[in-house]
C-alpha positions in Angstrom: 0.0 0.0 0.0 1.0 3.6 -0.4 2.9 4.9 2.7 0.9 8.2 2.7 -2.8 8.2 2.1 -3.8 10.4 -0.8 -6.2 13.2 0.2 -9.4 13.0 -1.8 -12.7 14.8 -2.2 -16.1 13.3 -3.0 -18.2 15.5 -5.3 -21.9 15.1 -4.8 -21.5 13.3 -1.5 -25.1 13.8 -0.5 -26.5 11.8 -3.5 -27.0 8.1 -3.8 -23.8 7.2 -5.7 -21.9 9.9 -3.7 -22.8 8.1 -0.4 -21.5 4.8 -1.8 -18.2 6.7 -2.5 -18.2 7.8 1.1 -18.9 4.3 2.4 -16.1 2.8 0.3 -13.6 5.4 1.2 -14.1 5.0 5.0 -10.8 3.8 6.4 -9.5 3.2 3.0 -5.8 2.2 3.0 -4.8 4.4 0.0 -7.2 7.3 0.2 -8.3 9.8 2.9 -11.6 11.7 2.4 -10.8 15.3 3.4 -13.7 17.0 1.6 -17.3 16.0 1.0 -19.0 18.5 -1.4 -22.6 19.0 -2.1 -25.1 21.5 -3.6 -25.6 24.8 -1.9 -29.0 23.6 -0.6 -27.4 20.9 1.6 -24.0 22.6 2.3 -23.4 23.0 6.1 -25.5 19.9 7.0 -24.0 16.9 8.6 -23.5 13.9 6.3 -25.8 11.8 8.6 -28.6 14.3 8.0 -28.6 13.5 4.3 -27.8 9.7 4.5 -30.0 7.4 2.4 -28.2 4.1 2.9 -28.2 1.8 6.0 -25.8 3.6 8.3 -23.2 6.3 7.6 -19.5 5.5 8.5 -19.1 6.5 12.2 -15.9 8.5 11.5 -17.6 10.6 8.8 -21.2 10.8 10.0 -20.7 14.2 11.7 -18.6 15.6 8.8 -20.2 18.8 7.4 -21.1 18.9 3.7 -19.5 21.8 2.0 -19.8 23.9 -1.1 -16.1 23.9 -2.4 -15.1 24.5 -5.9 -11.9 23.4 -7.8 -9.8 26.4 -6.6 -10.6 25.7 -2.9 -10.0 22.0 -3.2 -6.6 22.6 -4.9 -5.6 25.0 -2.2 -6.4 22.4 0.4 -4.1 19.9 -1.2 -6.8 17.5 -2.6 -5.1 15.2 -5.1 -8.1 13.2 -6.3 -11.8 13.9 -6.7 -14.4 11.1 -7.0 -17.2 12.6 -9.0 -20.8 11.7 -8.4 -22.0 14.9 -9.9 -25.0 14.7 -12.3 -24.3 14.5 -16.0 -24.6 18.0 -17.5 -23.1 19.6 -14.3 -20.0 17.4 -14.0 -18.2 18.2 -17.3 -17.1 21.8 -16.6 -16.2 21.1 -13.0 -14.2 18.0 -13.8 -12.3 19.8 -16.6 -11.3 22.6 -14.2 -10.2 20.2 -11.5 -7.8 18.4 -14.0 -6.5 21.8 -15.1 -5.5 22.5 -11.5 -3.7 19.2 -11.2 -6.4 17.2 -9.4 -7.1 13.8 -10.9 -10.8 12.9 -11.4 -12.4 9.5 -11.3 -15.9 10.0 -12.5 -19.2 8.2 -12.6 -20.8 11.0 -14.8 -21.3 10.6 -18.6 -20.0 14.0 -19.7 -16.5 12.9 -20.7 -17.1 9.2 -21.5 -16.3 9.6 -25.2 -13.8 12.6 -24.9 -10.3 12.2 -26.5 -7.7 11.2 -23.9 -10.2 10.0 -21.3 -10.1 6.3 -20.6 -13.4 4.5 -20.2 -12.1 1.9 -17.8 -12.9 -1.4 -16.3 -9.5 -2.6 -15.2 -10.2 -6.3 -15.6 -11.4 -5.7 -19.2 -9.3 -2.9 -20.7 -6.6 -1.9 -18.2 -4.1 -1.3 -20.9 -5.9 1.9 -21.9 -4.6 3.6 -18.8 -1.0 4.9 -18.8 1.2 7.7 -17.4 0.5 9.7 -20.5 -3.3 9.6 -20.0 -4.4 13.2 -19.7 -7.4 15.1 -21.1 -6.6 18.0 -23.4 -5.2 20.9 -21.2 -5.3 18.9 -18.0 -2.5 18.2 -15.6 -4.5 15.7 -13.6 -5.9 12.4 -14.8 -9.5 12.1 -15.9 -10.9 8.5 -15.9 -14.5 7.5 -16.4 -16.2 4.3 -15.5 -18.8 3.3 -18.1 -22.5 3.0 -17.9 -23.6 0.7 -15.1 -25.1 -1.9 -17.4 -22.1 -1.9 -19.7 -19.8 -2.6 -16.8 -21.5 -5.8 -15.7 -21.9 -6.9 -19.4 -18.3 -6.3 -20.2 -17.1 -8.2 -17.1 -19.1 -11.2 -18.1 -18.0 -11.1 -21.7 -14.3 -10.4 -21.2 -13.2 -14.1 -20.6 -15.3 -15.3 -23.6 -14.2 -13.0 -26.3 -11.2 -15.1 -27.4 -12.8 -18.5 -27.2 -16.1 -17.4 -28.7 -15.1 -14.7 -31.3 -18.5 -12.9 -31.1 -20.2 -11.8 -34.3 -23.4 -10.4 -32.7 -24.5 -9.5 -29.2 -28.2 -9.2 -28.0 -28.9 -8.0 -24.4 -32.0 -7.1 -22.5 -31.6 -5.3 -19.2 -33.9 -5.2 -16.1 -32.6 -2.2 -14.4 -33.1 -1.3 -10.7 -34.8 1.9 -9.5 -31.7 3.3 -7.9 -30.2 3.5 -11.4 -32.3 6.7 -11.7 -30.6 8.2 -8.6 -32.3 9.2 -5.3 -35.3 9.2 -4.9 -35.5 7.4 -8.2 -38.7 6.6 -10.1 -42.1 7.7 -8.6 -43.8 4.8 -7.0 -47.0 5.1 -9.0 -45.0 4.9 -12.2 -43.2 1.6 -11.3 -45.5 -0.3 -8.9 -47.3 -3.1 -10.8 -45.3 -2.0 -13.9 -42.2 -2.4 -16.1 -41.1 0.7 -18.0 -39.5 -0.5 -21.4 -37.7 2.8 -22.0 -34.8 4.5 -20.2 -33.7 7.7 -22.0 -30.4 7.2 -23.9 -29.6 4.0 -22.0 -29.7 1.7 -25.0 -27.4 4.0 -27.0 -24.9 4.2 -24.1 -24.9 0.4 -23.6 -24.2 -0.3 -27.2 -21.6 2.4 -27.7 -19.7 1.9 -24.5 -19.6 -1.9 -24.7 -18.1 -1.6 -28.2 -15.6 0.9 -26.8 -14.6 -1.4 -23.9 -13.9 -4.2 -26.3 -12.1 -2.0 -28.9 -8.5 -2.1 -29.8 -5.9 0.5 -28.7 -4.2 2.1 -31.7 -1.7 4.7 -30.5 -3.7 6.8 -28.0 -7.0 6.1 -29.7 -9.5 3.2 -29.1 -11.1 1.7 -32.2 -14.4 0.2 -31.1 -15.4 -3.4 -31.6 -17.3 -3.9 -34.8 -19.8 -6.7 -34.0 -23.4 -5.5 -33.7 -24.6 -4.9 -30.1 -28.4 -4.8 -29.9 -29.8 -3.7 -26.5 -33.3 -3.5 -24.9 -33.4 -1.6 -21.6 -36.3 -1.6 -19.1 -36.8 -0.2 -15.6 -38.2 -2.7 -13.1 -39.2 -2.4 -9.4 -36.1 -3.7 -7.7 -34.1 -1.4 -5.5 -30.5 -2.3 -6.5 -28.8 -4.7 -9.0 -29.1 -4.7 -12.8 -30.0 -8.0 -14.3 -29.2 -8.7 -18.0 -30.2 -11.4 -20.4 -27.4 -11.9 -22.9 -27.3 -13.8 -26.2 -23.9 -14.1 -28.0 -23.8 -15.3 -31.5 -20.3 -16.9 -31.9 -18.0 -17.7 -34.8 -16.1 -20.3 -32.8 -17.4 -23.6 -31.3 -15.6 -24.3 -28.0 -17.2 -26.9 -25.8 -19.3 -25.9 -22.7 -16.6 -27.0 -20.3 -14.1 -24.6 -21.9 -16.5 -21.7 -21.5 -17.2 -22.4 -17.9 -13.5 -22.8 -17.2 -12.8 -19.4 -18.9 -15.2 -17.7 -16.5 -13.8 -19.5 -13.4 -10.1 -18.8 -14.3 -10.7 -15.1 -15.0 -9.0 -12.9 -12.4 -6.6 -10.5 -14.1 -6.1 -8.2 -11.1 -5.0 -10.9 -8.7 -1.6 -10.1 -7.2 -2.0 -6.3 -7.6 -3.2 -5.8 -4.0 -6.2 -3.5 -4.9 -8.4 -3.2 -1.9 -11.7 -2.9 -3.9 -10.9 -5.6 -6.5 -13.1 -8.7 -6.1 -11.5 -12.2 -6.3 -12.9 -13.7 -8.4 -14.6 -10.9 -10.3 -17.2 -13.3 -11.8 -19.1 -15.8 -9.7 -20.9 -18.7 -11.5 -24.2 -20.0 -10.2 -25.4 -23.5 -11.2 -29.0 -23.0 -9.8 -31.7 -22.7 -12.4 -33.1 -19.5 -10.8 -30.0 -17.5 -10.2 -28.7 -14.8 -10.3 -31.4 -12.7 -8.5 -31.0 -9.1 -7.4 -32.1 -9.7 -3.9 -29.8 -12.6 -3.3 -26.8 -11.8 -5.5 -26.3 -8.0 -5.7 -23.7 -7.9 -2.9 -21.5 -10.6 -4.5 -17.7 -10.1 -4.1 -14.9 -10.9 -1.7 -13.0 -9.8 0.4 -15.3 -7.6 2.5 -14.3 -4.3 1.0 -15.2 -5.7 -2.4 -18.8 -6.7 -1.6 -21.0 -5.7 -4.5 -18.0 -5.6 -7.0 -18.4 -9.1 -8.5 -20.7 -9.9 -11.5 -22.8 -13.0 -11.1 -23.4 -15.3 -14.1 -26.1 -18.0 -14.3 -28.5 -19.9 -16.5 -25.8 -20.7 -19.0 -27.0 -22.3 -22.2 -24.7 -23.2 -25.0 -26.4 -24.2 -28.3 -23.9 -23.3 -31.0 -23.7 -20.7 -32.4 -25.6 -19.1 -29.6 -24.5 -18.7 -25.9 -27.2 -17.5 -23.6 -26.9 -16.5 -20.0 -27.9 -14.0 -17.3 -25.6 -11.6 -15.5 -26.2 -9.5 -12.5 -24.1 -6.6 -11.1 -24.7 -3.9 -8.4 -25.4 -0.8 -10.4 -24.3 1.7 -7.6 -21.2 -0.3 -6.5 -19.6 -2.1 -9.4 -21.4 0.1 -12.0 -20.9 3.3 -9.9 -18.8 4.3 -6.9 -16.9 1.1 -6.5 -15.9 1.1 -10.2 -14.4 4.5 -9.8 -12.6 3.7 -6.6 -11.1 0.5 -8.2 -10.0 2.6 -11.2 -8.2 5.0 -8.8 -6.5 2.1 -7.0 -5.5 0.7 -10.4 -4.0 4.0 -11.4 -1.9 4.0 -8.2 -0.6 0.6 -9.0 0.1 1.6 -12.7 2.2 4.5 -11.4 -0.2 7.1 -12.9 -1.2 8.5 -9.5 1.0 9.4 -6.6 0.4 10.8 -3.1 2.4 13.9 -3.7 2.2 16.4 -6.7 
């Protein structure tokens, strides 16, 4: 571990994903949360007054939320900002932070397709992050985690790309209410209902999955070219996005080889990343798994709870592989993904405790 913990800020700490950032950074061996920022409306309140999850971390519960901009955070020695700001607001703030030498690990969508900004899932495309990775005009890193559904899908597909050689991907998502933030979807819109439309979600899922499986040419990622055809629906579960996946394959490995590829997959083992789950994919043999209520918190060790993807109902009828995958949208697909990206950046020598 780093000898000195890196001082960090959580941007949007009063929101749903922001509070998962706070929870994951509590007593973190690499990072120390020195600033929790919020909107002007909640600035000055205690974190516990705005807490939506089970219990706030005891050491941070009485911390006051603050309205601090990039200049103030830079003067206070903040080296990293974890951004849970809403898309549309995040872009300008994150750009200014990197200009001032603060590295940003963001859950927002504003920079996901910007030149020089890695869209990162370390187990899938860790090679896209290097010391040279900087946004235009920035002195600090800017790293995005992808759309929450794309993250779980990419994890499940990563071990299979070589043995299957996909030629087409169909995916239907059943996305939890918390994917819409807090307080989420109005109860009368979702009770006794499934909403078969989430604005821009299908476009993000297709584009970002293709990017995650693209090839790095120089400093540019050339997206994967096989068709990716998503349907995205909002369902009445609290947390955990479930996805039904069909892969049309060019290759014909046997079923045992595919299951073995999932079980062996653990590319971050040995890097000593506190939030990395080992293994990152858990296979379930039961006919009725994965389920959001039972599997959303998959992942070990304890700090990595919610960081593993769970795969089940595997059916291999060449050329079609069908399975379900579940991942925690706010942890693996949100705050936990960004924290893991920052840990990975430390290990890659891209992020240091001192400027």
